[in-house]
N, C-alpha and C positions, 0 to 999 in steps of 0.2 A: 503494499500499499504506499503510495507516495503522499508527501505532505507539501502544502503550499506555504511559502514563507512570504508574507507581505511586508515590505520595507518602505518606510517613509523617511526621506531624506530632508532634513531642515537645516538651514544655516546655523552653525553652532553659535552664532552671536545671539540668537533667540533666547538661549537658555543662560546667557550670563547675567549675573546679579553685579552690576557695576555702576559707580557713580559717574555723573556728568564729568567731574573734575578729572577722574582717572582716565575716561575715554578721551577727553581733550588733551591731557598731558602725556599719556602712556601709550596710546594706540596710534599706529600709523594711519595717515589719511586713508579714506575709503578707496583704496586701490588695490586691484588684484596683483599681488606681487608674485614673482617666480619663487620657487622653492628656495633657492639659494639666496636670493635677496631677502625673503621673509626670515630665513634663519638668521642672517646677518643683522637685519633690522631688530628682531626680538632679542637677539643676543645683546645688542647694545642697551635695550631697555633693562633687561634683567641683570646686566653687569653694572649698571648705574645704581648705586645705593639708594638714591632718592626715589627713582621710578620703581625700583625692585620692591621697595616697602609699599608703595602704593598698589602695585600689582598683586600683593599678597592679600589685599582686601577683596579681590574679585571672588565671587562665589557663583553658586549655581541657583536658578530659580526653580526650587523644588517642587512647587506646586504645578508649574507647567510640565515639568518632566514627569511628575506622577500621572498626569492626565494621559500621558502616552502609554503608560504601563497598563496592561490588560490582564 
């Protein structure tokens, strides 16, 4: 007997619990970056003590995620 798996793909940004200040200060502009450039960009944010501390405040929107669980 075969089973069907239904997958819903949603942009990961939807589930982030993040303040406007952190978005403005620590996230790259709304650009689609290549993998290499994305790694370089995020490495810079995480290696900077100020932005790294702000990024530690980012969480997940539990209620939204739980709505997808069946």
